[in-house]
N, C-alpha and C positions, 0 to 999 in steps of 0.2 A: 170604146168605140175601139181603139185603136190597140187598146190591150189585147182582147179578142182575138186579133187580126195576126199579132206578133205570137201569142200561144198556137194559135193554129197553126202559122208556119214552123214551129218549132216542131212541132208533132209530127209533121208531114215529111221534116228533114228525119227526124229520130228514126221512125217506122221504117222508111225506104232504105237506110243507111245498114240496118242492124237487122239481126235475127230475130222471131219470134222467140216469146218463151215456150211455148209447145216444143219449138223444133229444139230447146239447149235442153229439155227437161229428157225428150225420147232419146237425145245422144249421150246423154249422161248416163239414161237408164239401162240402153243397148252397149254401153261401154262396160257398166258396173255388171250387168249380166254375163257379158263376154269375157270379163275376167275372172269372175266367179267361176264360171265353166272350166274354161281355158287354159287358164293362166300363161296367157301369149298375148307379146304386146301387138303384133301383127293382127290377129283374130279381132282384137279389141279396137283397133285404129278400125278393120274392114267394117266391125260390129257397128261403130259408130257412124261411117258413112253411108249405110243401108239402115240406120236409123230404127224406123218405124215397122220395118219390114222384118229385123232381127228381132223384136220386142215380140211379135206376132210368131215367127218361128220359135222363138223361146218358149214360149208360153204353151204352144201346142205338143212341142218335144220335151217337157220337164219328166224329169226323173221322178222314181217316188223318193230315192233319198232327197233331191233337190224338192220336192213337198213337203216335206215332213220338216227340214230346216225351218221353214214359217211358223209352223207350229210351237 
C-alpha cells in the first residue's frame, strides 16, 4: 500500500512540473517545418511558440515542391 502511494505522488509531481509529450512533438515539428521553408532562426522560434497553429498553417499552405519532396 505504501509503495502505491509513493509511485502515485511521484507521477503527480512529474506531470505538474513538465511539458507533455504532445507539446514537445508539435513544437519540434513546427520548428523543423519552419526551418525547412524559411531558413530563419527567428521564424523557427516563432513557429515553436505557436506550434500547433503553425503546423496546421504549414499543412494548408504547402507548395507543390514541398509536397513532391515527400514522395
